[in-house]
C-alpha positions in Angstrom: -1.8 0.9 2.8 -3.3 -2.4 1.5 -6.9 -2.7 0.7 -9.1 -4.9 2.8 -6.9 -4.7 5.8 -7.3 -2.9 9.2 -4.4 -1.4 10.9 -4.3 -1.0 14.7 -1.5 0.9 16.3 0.2 0.6 19.7 3.3 2.5 21.0 6.3 0.6 19.6 4.3 -2.1 17.8 2.3 -2.3 14.6 -0.6 -4.7 14.8 -1.9 -5.9 11.4 -5.3 -7.6 11.2 -6.1 -9.3 8.0 -8.8 -11.9 7.4 -9.1 -12.9 11.1 -5.3 -13.2 11.5 -3.4 -10.9 13.9 0.3 -10.1 13.3 2.3 -8.1 15.7 5.4 -6.4 14.2 8.0 -4.6 16.3 9.3 -1.3 15.0 13.1 -1.2 14.7 15.6 1.4 13.5 17.4 2.9 11.8 15.1 5.7 11.2 15.4 8.6 8.6 14.2 11.9 9.9 11.4 13.4 7.8 10.4 16.4 9.9 11.3 18.0 13.2 8.2 18.7 15.3 10.1 20.1 18.4 13.3 19.5 20.4 11.6 16.4 21.8 9.7 15.0 18.8 10.4 14.0 15.2 8.6 12.3 12.4 10.7 9.6 10.8 10.6 6.7 8.4 11.7 3.1 9.1 13.7 1.0 6.7 10.4 -0.7 5.6 8.7 2.6 4.9 6.5 3.0 7.9 6.0 6.5 9.3 6.6 6.9 13.0 6.7 9.7 15.6 9.6 9.4 18.0 9.3 11.2 21.3 12.2 11.6 23.8 14.3 14.2 25.5 16.4 16.1 22.9 15.3 13.8 20.1 14.9 16.7 17.6 17.7 18.9 18.9 20.3 19.6 16.2 18.6 17.2 13.7 17.7 18.0 10.2 15.4 16.3 7.6 17.3 13.4 6.0 19.4 12.6 9.1 19.8 8.9 9.9 19.0 7.8 13.5 20.8 4.5 14.0 19.9 3.7 17.6 17.9 6.6 19.1 17.1 6.7 22.7 13.4 7.4 22.5 10.9 7.2 25.3 7.8 6.6 23.1 7.2 5.7 19.5 3.9 5.9 17.6 3.2 4.3 14.2 1.4 6.6 11.8 -1.2 5.0 9.5 
């Protein structure tokens, strides 16, 4: 996290507010699984190092930490600060 910046989070987007300037960044895959929360939720990293929570039917089923999700079919995605 950078000092002097405020981060605001929306599902699927990361909104960065810095010195009166707003920047909307879309979250894209591939994702690397960090932790399985349940059969329907995982914590993952994006290629740029952002932590995200992916929710979707069967998202965590049969997955292990370190698995690569190239184009997951998630229902919701949340960016973790």
